[in-house]
N, C-alpha and C positions, 0 to 999 in steps of 0.2 A: 613428526614422522616424515620420512622421505617420500615425496609424491610418486617416486618411481618404484616404491616397495611392491613386492609381489605377494604380500599376505592378503588375506581375504577381505579385510576392511576396505569398503569402497569410499573414496574421499568425498566428503561434502564440499559444496562450493565454498570458495572464499569470495570476498568482496573487496572492491577497491573504489575509492572516491574519485569521481570525475566531475567536471564542471559543465553544466548545461547553460549555453548562451542562446537565447532566443534568436531564431533566424528571421529573415525578411527585413522589414524596415528598421527594426531595433538594432540589428547588426552588432558590431563590436562595441559600439557606444553603450550598449546595455550593461556591460560589465562595470563600467565606471559609474553607472547610476544605481548599482546594487541590484540589477535585475538578474545577473548570472547567479545560478543556484547549484549547489552540490547534489549529486545523486550517486547511488551505489550501483556499479556494474559488476556482473558476475566474473569470477576468475576460476575457471575449471582447472583442476589438477591434471597432470599427465596421467593417462590411464593405459598407455600402450602395453605395459607389462603387468597390469592388474589381472587378477583372477577372482571373479565374484564368489563370495562365500554364500552358499544357499543351503537351506534346510534340505533334508533328504526328500521330503514331500515335494518341494518345489522343483528340485533337480529331477525327480522322477516324472513329474508332470511335463516338464520340458522335453524329456526323452520320449515320453508317450506321444506328445504332439509331433515330434520329429518323425517317429515311426508311422503315425497315421497319415501325415503329409506324404511321405514316401510311398506308402501303400496306395493312396488315391492317385498319385502321379503315375505310378506303374500301371494301375488298372486302366486309366484313361489314356495312357501313352500310346496304346495300340490304335487309338482313335483320335490321335492328336489333331489331325486336320479338321475333324468335325467340331471339337470342343475348345481347342486352344484360343481361337479368335474371340469367341463369345465370353470365355472366362477372363481373358485379358481385358476386354472392355468392361466387364463387371467389376474387376479390381480397380480399373481407372475411375469408373463412376463412383464406387464406394469410397475410394481415397478422396475424391473431390467432394463427396457429400459430407465428409468430416469437416471440410472447410466451408460448408453451407452452399455448395454448388450442386444443384440438383437439376435434372432434366430427364425426360422420358426416354425410353430406349429408342423410340421412333426418331426423336430429335437428334439423339447421339449418332445413330447409324446414318441418318440423313446428312448430318453435318460432315461426316466422313466423305460423302460424295460431293461436297462443295455447296450444299444447300444452306442458306442462311436461316438457321432455326433458333437463333438466340445465342447470346454471349455465353451462357452457362454450358450449352452443348458444345460450343467451339472450344471452351477451356477444357472440358472433359475429353474432347478429341485430342487436344494437345497433351493431356495427361496420358492418353493411350500411347502416343508417340514417345513420351518420356519413358514409360514402362518398357517399350520395345528397345529403346536405347539402353536402358539399365541392364536388361537381360543380355543384349549384345556385348556390353562392356563388362559382364560379370567375371570374365576370366582374369581381369586385372583391375581391381578396385584401387583407384589412385585419385589424387587431387584433380588431375586433368579429366578423368572419367566423370567425376562428380560435376565439374564445370560443364562438361559436354551435356550431361543429363539435364542440367538446369537450363542450358541454352536451348535445348529442344522444347522444354516445357514453356519457356517464355518467348518463343519465336515471334509471336504476334502481339506481345504485350509491351508497347512502347513506353508505358509509364514506369517500368522497372528495368534496371540493367539486366541483361541476360548473359549468363555464363561468366559472371565476374563476382568476386567476393564483394560484399557491401563495404562502403566507405563512410557509413553513418550509423548512428545508434538505432537499434530496434528494441521494442519493449512490449510487454503485456500490461495493460492498464486502462483506466477509464478515459484518459486524455490522449488525444491524437497529436497534440502540438508540443508535448513536453514529456521527457523521461522522468522528471522529478516526481517522486511519490508513486512511481509505477510498481505494480505487483512483482514484476520480474524484468530486469534489463539484461539483455544478452551481453556477452563479452565485448569489450571495446574492439573496434574493427582492426586495430593494429595487431591484435593477438590472433586473428583468424588463420593466417597461413601456418603458423606453428601448431595451432590447435588441430587443424585439418591434417597436417602431417602426422601428428600423434594419433588421431582417429584412424587414419589409413593403416598405420602400424598395428593398431588394435584389430582392425578388420581383417588384416592379412594373416593373423595367427591361425593355427590349426589345433590348438590344445584346449579349446573351449567348445562345449557341445553346441550345435548349430542354433537352436532356438534361443538359448541363453545368450549366445554370441550376438545374434542379430538384435536382440532386445536391448543390450547395453550399448551397442554401436548406434542403434536408432536413437536411443535416449540421449546419448552424448552429442550426436549430430543436432538434435533438436535444441539442446542446451547451447551449443555454439551458435546456432541460427545464422549461418554464414551469408544468407541472402536477404534482400529487402522484402522479397515475396517468394512464395513457392517452396518454403522450407519443409512444410509438412508433407506435401506431395513428393518432393524429392527424397525426403527421409524415408518415406514408406516404399518408394521405388528402390531405394538402396537396400531395404530389407528383402525385397524380392530378388535383387541381384545377389545378396548373400546366400539366400536359399539355393539359388542356382550354382553359385560359386562352391558351396559346400556339397553339392550333389544330392541335396535333400529332394529338390525338384529338378528333373532333367528334361521334362517335356512341356509342362504347363505352368502358368502363373495362377496358383490357387488364390482366390480373392480373400486374402487375409484381412484386408481393410474392411470387408463386409462384416467380419466378426467384431472388429473394433467399434463399428457403428452402433452395436447393441448397447454399449455403455461408454459413450464418449466422455462423460464426466469422470468415470473411473479411469479411463485412459489418460486424461489430463492430470488427475490426482497422482497417478503412478509416475508421471514425468516429474511432478513436484517432489514426490518422495525420493526419486532417483537423485535429484539435486541436493537432497539432504543426506545422502549417503546410504539410502535404503534401496537395494537393487531388486528385491523380491517382487514388489508390486508391478514393475514393468514387465518382468518375466511372466508373471501370472496373467497380466493383461494380454500378452501375446499367446500364451498357451490356451487361455479361454477363447480368444478370438479365433485361433486356428481350429479348435473344436467346433465352434459355431460355423465357421466358414466351410469346413468339410461337410457337415450335415446339410448346409444350405446348397452347396455345390452338388451333392448327391441328389438332392431334390430337383434341382434344375436339370441335371443330366437325365433323370428319369422322366421328367416332363417332356424334354426334347425328344427322347426316344418314343414316347407315346404319340407326340405330334407326327413324327416321321412315319410311324405305323399307320396313323389315320390317313396321311397323305397317300400312302401306297394303296389303301383301300379305295380312295376317291379317284385316283388317276386312271383313266381308261384309254390309254394310247399304246401303240406298239412298244415292245420292250427295247427296240433299237432307237427310240426317239430320244433326242437330247433332253426332253422334259424330265426323264428319270434322273439324269446326271445333275440336273439343276436342283433337285431336291436336296442333295448334299450341300450345294453352294448356299442355299437359302438358310440352312441351319447355322452357318457361320456368318453369313452376310444377309440378314433378313430384309434389307432395303437394297435394291439393285437398279442400275440403269441398264439399257440394252448393251452399252459398251462394256460395262463391267461383266455382265452375264456372258457375253461373247468371249471376252478375254479369259474368264474362268474356264470356259469350255474349250477354248482353243479353236474357235470357229469364226468365220466372217460375220460381222454384225447383221447383215440382212438375214442370215440363216438362224438367228436367235429368236426372231419374232414368232414363228410358229410354236416353238415350245413355251414361250412366255404366254402366248394366247391359250394354249392347252391348259396350263396351270391356272390361269385366270378363270377359264370356264369350269374348272374343277373346284373352284372356290378356295384354292390354296394361296393364290396371290390376289391382291387388289391393286388396281392401276390408277394412278392419278398424275395429272400434269401439274407440277409445282413450280412456282416462281418463274414461269415461262422457260424452264430449263428441261422439263420432262419430255416424255412421261417417265415416271419411276414406278417400280413395282415393289410392294412390300408384303411380307408374310406376317400378318397380324398375330397369328398364334404364337410365333416365336417371339415377337416383340412383347406380347402379353406375358410370356414365360419369364423373360428377362426383367420386366417390371415387377413381376411377382417375387423374383429373387431379391430385388431391391427392397420391396416391402417387408419381406421376412427379415432382412438385415437391419431394419429399423430406419429406413430412409425418412428424413424430414422433408416435408413439402416446402417449396419456396421457389 
C-alpha cells in the first residue's frame, strides 16, 4: 500500500536495521572486535494525507469532548484574567507529573518569582513558559515553531541540546547505554526533518475533527521523538496549541494533561497501539482525559470562587483600598512579592505595603522572608486548592 494513501487504514511502523557501536573508550575499534551490534529503529510512514478510520462511538466521543471543551472555555472566558494563569500552571504541572516531575503549588509559584525551591519546580516553571510559547505560536504550527517551543522548555538545561533536532539515538528500554534490545527505538535522526515536515502537514489540515486531529498528531510526534529530552512535554504543549489553532479553546489552556494523569499506563499503551496501526486507543485516551480534566477544572474554579467569597467576608477595610483589588491578583498569583503586587496594581511599591498588611491581618495572606530575598506573601487557601486539583488528577509523590 502506498504510504500516502488517504484510505482509513493507519499505517503501522516499519523497522530498519541499524548498527550500534558503543561510545566512549571502545570507539570505532569496537566494531572490529565484534562489539558492534544490530538493532531495529522505527520507520514511520508518511501520514500527512491520512484520515483515521474510527468507529461511530469513538468519533462521537471525540466530538462530545470537543463540544464540552468549547463550552467550558466560553463559560470561563469572561473571567479569563482570574483563571487562565492558574489553569495554565496546572496544565504545566500535570504534564510534568507524567514525566515524574512533581512539586507543590507553593514551590511552583515561588519558583516563578526566582526563589530556589528545587529542580522539579524550576522545570515545571519552564514547562509553563513552554505552554505560553506554544499558545503564542498556535496560529502557525511549523518546524520552526516546534523548535522554538523546545528551546523555551530547555532554556536552563545544559545537559541537552535546546531547540535542535537530536543527532543521536533515543529509545525506551531497561539499559541506558545501548539501544540493542530496547523496547522501542525512535527513528534514526537522519529521518527527523522529513518526518517533522510530514507531521506539520498533517497538523495543518482542516478536515479532521479537532480532538481526533490532536490525538494522532501528538502520537506521531511522540513516535518521532525528535529531541533527546522534553519530547512528552513538548508534544502535550503541541496538543494545547492545536486546540487553540482549531478554535476549540480561545481563552484558556484547559489542563488536559491532568486527565491523562489518571491512567498513565493506559496513555502509554495507547501510544504503543498507535504504532501498530490502531488509532482508536489514543483518541479514547484524550477524550477520557478531557472529560476528567473538565470535571476537575470545574471543581477547582468552584473552590476558588468559595475562597474569594470567604475573603470578602473577612476583609474589613474601605472599599477604595487597594487590598480589594489585590484579592483578584492573589487568585491567579497566590505567591507575590511587593514588587509584583505593586506592578499588578499599577502603583508605586511603597504604596503596596498597607494593603498587603491589611490582607495579612485578615488572615488572607501569610508573610515570610525566604532565602534572604523576601519578604514574600502567599495565599495558602489558593495554594491548597491547586494542590487538591493535582491530587484529584492522580499526582504521584516524588
